[in-house]
C-alpha positions in Angstrom: 20.6 -0.7 -21.1 19.6 1.0 -24.3 16.8 3.6 -24.1 15.0 1.9 -26.9 14.7 -1.4 -25.1 11.1 -2.4 -24.8 9.7 -1.9 -21.2 8.9 -5.6 -20.6 12.5 -6.6 -21.7 13.8 -3.8 -19.4 11.9 -5.2 -16.4 13.4 -8.6 -17.1 16.9 -7.3 -17.5 16.5 -5.2 -14.4 15.7 -8.2 -12.3 18.7 -10.1 -13.8 21.0 -7.2 -13.1 19.8 -7.2 -9.5 20.3 -11.0 -9.1 16.6 -11.5 -9.0 16.2 -9.7 -5.8 12.5 -8.8 -5.2 11.8 -5.2 -6.1 8.9 -2.9 -5.3 7.2 -1.0 -8.1 8.7 2.2 -6.7 12.2 0.7 -6.8 11.7 -0.4 -10.4 10.3 3.0 -11.5 13.3 4.7 -9.8 15.9 2.5 -11.4 14.4 2.7 -14.9 13.9 6.5 -14.6 17.7 6.8 -13.7 18.8 4.7 -16.6 16.5 6.6 -19.1 16.5 10.0 -17.8 18.4 11.5 -20.7 16.6 9.3 -23.3 15.4 10.6 -26.6 12.6 8.1 -26.4 10.4 9.3 -23.5 7.8 6.9 -22.1 5.6 6.5 -19.2 7.4 4.4 -16.5 5.5 5.7 -13.6 4.5 3.5 -10.7 0.8 3.2 -11.8 1.8 2.2 -15.4 4.4 -0.3 -14.2 2.0 -1.8 -11.7 -0.5 -2.4 -14.4 2.1 -3.9 -16.7 3.5 -6.1 -14.0 0.0 -7.4 -13.2 -0.5 -8.5 -16.8 3.0 -9.7 -17.7 3.3 -13.4 -18.3 5.8 -14.0 -20.9 8.9 -13.1 -18.7 7.9 -15.1 -15.7 7.8 -12.1 -13.4 5.7 -13.0 -10.3 4.4 -11.1 -7.3 6.2 -11.7 -4.0 4.1 -9.9 -1.4 4.2 -6.2 -2.5 7.4 -7.0 -4.5 8.1 -8.8 -7.8 10.8 -11.3 -9.0 11.4 -13.7 -11.8 9.9 -17.1 -11.0 12.4 -20.0 -11.4 11.4 -23.3 -12.8 
């Protein structure tokens, strides 16, 4: 995944890559950090920031599943 990928799109792609397996915010943060650790485009992808983003994301159908998140299927 390109380091310039917008965070919302990166979240969606991460779920697709993981076969829509529910992930915790900690798992999401870890995977994105590993993907972008050498990026020229640093950004805050810490757990608190991602948690706030996931609570307010609606355009990618990412839904809570207990303490985890997944893409809601229609």
